[in-house]
N, C-alpha and C positions, 0 to 999 in steps of 0.2 A: 484352307481356301474353300469357299462354298462352290456349289455346282456352277452357278452363273459366272463367277469370277474365273473359275477353272476353264470353262468352255471358251470364254472370250479371250483369255490370255493364251490358251493353247492354239486357238485358231489364228490369232494375229501372229504368233511366233512361227507357226508352220507355213503360213501362206508365202508362196514364192511367185516371181514373175511368170514362171512356166505354168502356173496354175490358172493364169488369166486367159480368157478367151480373146480372140481378135476383136470381137464386139465390145468387150469390156475395156480393152486398151483404147480403142477408138472413142468410146464414150468418156473415158477419163480425159482425153485430149479435148473433146468437145466441151466438157464441163470446165476445163481450165480456160478455154477461150471465153466462155460465158462469164466465168468468175472474175478473170482479170480485166475484162471489159468493164464490169461493174466497178471494180476498184479504180481504174483509170478515170472513169466518169465522176468519181467522188473526190478527186484530189483537192478540190476547193471547198469541200463540205466542212461546216463548223465542227461537228463531232470529230471528224478525222484530224482537223488541225489541233484540237485539244489533245487527242491521243498521241499525235506525233510529237507535240511539245513535251508531253510527259515522258515519252520514250526516249527523247533526246537527253534526258537527265541520267539515263542508265546506260552502262556499258557492259559488254560481255565479260570475260571470254567464255566460249568462242562467240564472236559477234555475228549477228544476223541482220540482213538489210531490210530497210523499210521501202516498200514499193513506191516507185516514182522518184526516188532520190538516191543519193550516194550515202545517206546517213545510215549508221549502224547502231544497234542497241543489243540488249540481251535477247535470248531466244524467246522468253515468255513475253517480253514487251513487244517484240516484233510480231508475235502471234496476235497480241491484243490490237496493236495499231493497224496492222494489215487487215484484220477481220473487220474493224470499224470501217475501213475503206470499202471492203466488199459489201457490207450490209447497208451502207448509207442510202443508196438509191432504192432499196427493196426490190431489186430486179434479178437477183440470182436464183438458182434452182430451188425446187421444192419437192418434197416427198410427202404424199398424202396417204395417211394410214390412221390407225387409232390415235396416234400422237403425231400430228403433222409438224413439219419443221423444214429447215434449210440445211441439208447436210453439206452443201458447198461452203458453209461458214467454216468448216474444219480445215479446208485446204490451206489457208494461210499458216495454220499451226504446223502442218506437215512441211510446208516450204521453209518456215523459219528454222526448224530443226535440220532439215536437209541442207540449207545454206551453211549453217555453222559447221556441219559435218562434212561438207564437200561431197555430198552424195551424187550418184549418177541418176539419170532420168528414169531408168527402169525401176530403181529402188523407190523413187518418188511415186511413180504410177502404182506400184504394189502397195505402198503405205496408204495412198488415197483410197484404193479399193478396200483395204482392210478397215479403214475408218468408216467408210460408207456402210460396209456390212454391219458393223456394230451399231451405228446410228439407226439405220433403217430397220434392221431386225428387231431392235428394241421398240422402235416406233410402231412396227406391226403388232406388237404384243402389249405394250404398256400404255394405258390411257394416262394423259398428263394430270387430270383431276386437280387443277389448281396450281400445278407446277409449270415451269417454262421449259421450252425445248432445249435450253442449255443443259438440261439433265442428260440428254442424249449426246450433245456435243462434247461435254466433258469426258464421257466414257469413250466415245469414238476417237477423240483427240488422243487420249491416253493410249489407245490401241495403235493408231496410226503413227503418232510421234514416238511412242515407245518402240515400235518396230523400226522406225527410221533411225533411232539411236542405237539399235542393236541389242536391246534388253533381252535377257533370257526369259523363259516362261515364268519363273518365280518372280522376277523383278517386274515383269509386265503385270502380273496379278497384283502386286503391291501398288503399282502406279494406278491401275484401275480402281482399286480400293480407296486410295488417297483421294483420287479425283472425285469419286461419287460421294464420299462421306464429307467432303469439304465444298462441294460444288452443286448443291441442289437449289436452283433459283426459283423464285416465286412467279406465278402466272400473272400477278398484278401488273407486271411490266407491260402487258398488252391490253389493259383495261382502261376505259374512259379516255380522257385527254392524254395522248401519248407524248412522252418526253423523249429527249435525245437517247435516253438509255434503251429505248426499244431497239435501236440499231447497234447497241453496244453489249447487250446482255450475253449473246453467244460469244462475243469477243472475250468477255471476262471468263466464261466457261472454258474457252480455249486456253487462256492464260493459265487457268487452274490446271488443266490437263497437262500442259507442257511443264509447269512447275512440279506437278506430281511425278512426271516421268524423270525429271532431273533429280528429284529427291530419291526415287527408287534406284536410279543409277548409282547413287552414292551409298546405297545400302539401307535406306529408310524403309521400314515395314509399315503396312497399313492393317486395319482390322481384317481378321480372317474371314468374316462372314458379313460383308457390307450389304449384300442383297437379301440373304435368306436368314440372317440371324435375328435375335430379338432386337427390336428397334432398328432393324435394317430397312432397306428401301421398300421391299414388298410389304412389310407390315405397315409402313406409313402410307402406302398406296392401297391398303386393304385388299390385297390380291394374293392369290396362290403363286408359288414359284412357277414360272413358265417351263414347259417342256420344249427345249430348243430343237427346232428342226435343223436340217443340214444347211450350213451357210454356203456361200458361193464357191464353186470349184467342182471338179470331177463331174461335169455335166450339169450341175445346179447353177442356174443363172445368177449373176451378181446383181445386187440390188441397185447399183448405180445405173444399170440399164433400164430401171423402172422409174427414174426421176423425170420431172417435167421442168421445162424452161419457161420463162415468162416473156410474153410479147410486150408487156407494158410495165413501167416501174412502179408497181403497186402490189399490195398483198394478193396472194394467189386467188383468193375468193372473189376478187373483182375482175379477173381476166375475162370471164364470160360476159358479164354485163358491159364492159367497155367495148369488147369486140362486136357485140350485137348492136349496141346503139350507134357505133360507127357505120355498121352495115345499113341500118335503117336511115341514118342521116343522109345517105346518098339518094334515098328515095323521097326525101321531103320536097324537093323542087321548090324551095322558098316558102313552103307553108309554115305557119306558126304552130307551136306545140301547145296542146291543151292539157295533156297528162301523159305521164310515163309510168308504167306499172312493171316492176321487176319481180319475178317469182324465181326463187332459188332454193337451195338446200339449207337446212337449219343452221349449220355451223357458219355459213356465209352471212346469214341474217344476224346471228349473235355477235359475230366479230366485226361486222362492217355497217350495221344499221340499227342495232337494238338500243344503243345508248344515245342520249341527247347530244353528246360531244361530236358524234359522227354526223350530225345534221347541221353543225355549225363549227367546223374545225378551225382551230387557230394556230396549229403547229403543222409543220411538214409531216411529221410522223403520224398525226391523226388524219391528215388529208389523204395520205396514201393508204389508209385503212378505212376510208369512207366511201361506200357505194354512192350515196347521194352526191357528194362532191365530185367524184370521178365521172359519174354519168353526166352531170351537168357540164363539167369542163369538156368532156369528149364531144357533147352535142354542140357546144358553142365554138370550140376551137378546131374540131375535126381531128383530134388526136390527144393522146396522153404521153407526155415526154417529161424529162427532168424539169423543163421550164414550167410545167403545170404546177410545180410546187414552189415557185418563187413566192416570197412573202406577200408581195402586192397582189399576186393572182389569188392566193388563198383568201385574202381579205376582201377581194373584189365584191362589192355589193351587187354587181350585176348578175352574179351567179345565184344569189339567194332566192330570188323569185322563181327561177327554174327549178332549184332544189325542192321548193315547196310544192311543185307539181308532181313530185315523185311519190310512189308508194313502193315499199320493199317488203315482201311477204315470203313466208316459208311455204313451199309445196311439199306435202308429206311424201309423195312419191319420189321427188328429187332427193329428199333426205334419206330415204331407204336405199337409193342407188349410190349414195356417196359413201366411201371415197373412190370406189371403182370408177365412177363417173362424176363429173362436175357440171351438173345440169343447171341451165338458166334459160328462162324465157322472158323476153321483153316485148311489151305491147305499148305502142306509141299511138296516141290519138291526136289528130290535128284539129285546129279550130274550125276547119271546114268539114269535119265529120269523118275524115278518112281514118282507118285503123290499119296500122302497120305492125306486123308481128314477126319475130325471129326467135329461133331457139337453137341451143347447142347442148350437147352432152360432153363434148371434148373440145374446149376452147383451144385456139391456136397455141402451140407450145406444150399442151398436155401430152403425156407419154404415148397416148393413142392417136395423137394428131401432132407429131413432133415437128420442131423446126428442122429444116434441112441443114446440112453443113454450110451451104451458101447463106442461108438465113441467119445462122449463128454468127458467121463472119460479118454479115451486114449489121447485125445488132452490135457486135463488138466495135465496128468502125463508127457506128452512130454514137456510141457512148464514149469512145476513147480518142477519136480523131482530134477533138479540141485540145487535148493535152499532149498527144503524141505526134500528131500530123499523119499524113497518109503513109509516108515512108516508115515512120515509127510503127504504125499499125502493121505494115507488111512484115517488119522484123519480128514483132511479137508473135504474129501468126506463124511465121516460119519456124521460130523456136519451139512453139507448142506442138505443131504437127510433126516435128522431128524430135520430140522429147525423148523417145525411146533410144535415140542414138547419142544423146548428150552425155558427156562424161562428168560434167558439173552443171550447176544452175547459173553459172556466170553469164552465159549468153542471154538467158531469160531475164534475169534481173537487170542487166545492162539495157536490154531492148525496151524495157518498160519505164525507163527513166524519162520524165517529161521533157519535152523539147523547149 
C-alpha cells in the first residue's frame, strides 16, 4: 500500500464520532439540509427520471431507498440515482481550492450504504465528515489538469462508504485503490455545450466508489500503489507525491466547515455576478441598460464566458454555467431560480439583445486572490449616462459570508416545498437537526417521500 492509500485508509478507519467538534457535527447537519433540498427540488428533472428508471431494474440485497419514493434498489444504484437528484439543480455546496468541486455529491453514497446497513445517525455524520476530509484535502493539493472532480468523489466515497460498511484498514485501502484506478473521469464533461452528464458525472464516480467498497468487503484486492506507483495517479498528473498534513480532528478543523453554499442554482463562479446585478437592478429606477461589464477571476471567465456556447446556451446545463445568460436573466426577471432554466426561458429571444450588451473579463488581481476570495465587480451603464458599480469578494453563501441556519432552511423550503409541502419540509428538517439521536435513517427517508 503506497503512502497516500495508507494515510487515507488509516484516517477513515480511525475516525470516530467523538473526534468531531460540535461545529463539525452542526455543519454536517446544515449540509444535509442544503443537499436534500436540492434533491427534492429535482424530483421532476429528466436526468433524475432516467436514473430512477434504470435503478428500478436492479435489486439489492441489501436494498437501499431512492429519495422521494418507496422504491428500493442496490446500494450502488441508489448512490447513483440519488446523486443525480442532488446535482441536477447545480445548487449544492462547493469547495474552492486547487481542484474545485462539490463534496456534497458524496452524501447520497454514504446514505445509500447507511440505509442498507441500518446505521445510526452518528455513524452517518462521522462517515460524511471522513468523505469530506478525503475530497477536500485532495482538492487542496491536486490540480485537476483535464480531469473531472469525480476523481475526488470516487476516493472520498470509498472512504465514507467504506467506513459506513465497517471495513478494516486493509479493506479500505483496497476500496480506495479500486475506486481511483477505475474511476478517473475526464474534464471534457464541463467544456463547451454541456450535456445532462454534467450533473451525472459525480454520480457515476459515487457508484464506482460504492461498488469498490462492496468488492473490497468481499475480499477483492486493488493495486498496491495506485497513487505513487509507475503509471499511478501522481505520474499521470505530472506531480510529486504530496506530503499530507494532519487531517481533521485533535484540534485540526474539519474541511466540511470550510465549504460554501450557493444562493442561486448555478455554477459557483456565477454567484457573485448574479448577486451584484440584482443589487444594481434595484437602483435602475426604470432606466434602460446600455452596457454591463463584469470583471472577475480567471477561472470564472474560463468556465462561464470563454466559449461561444456560453453566449448562446441551448441546454439547461450550459445555461447554469453561463455568466452572460444568468446576468441577463437576473436583470430581466429580478432573480435566478429553477424556473430560469425552463426550456422556453433558455430559448427566449428577448434575452439575447441584453446578453450582447455584456462583457466578461479577467481581472488579474482577482485571479491572484482566488480561491481564498471570489472577487467580482459589475459596472452597469444606463442609456441616460448613469454608471452603477458594485463589487464583492465573498458572495452570499461563501464560507466567509455564510448562509445562516435560517437562510439554509429558507433555501430548503424554496426548493423542496413543491414536492413535500410545508409539513413535509418540517418533518425533513426535524429529522436532520436531530440526526445525531436517530437509531436508523428510516425517519429521514420516510420524511422526504414526496406528497
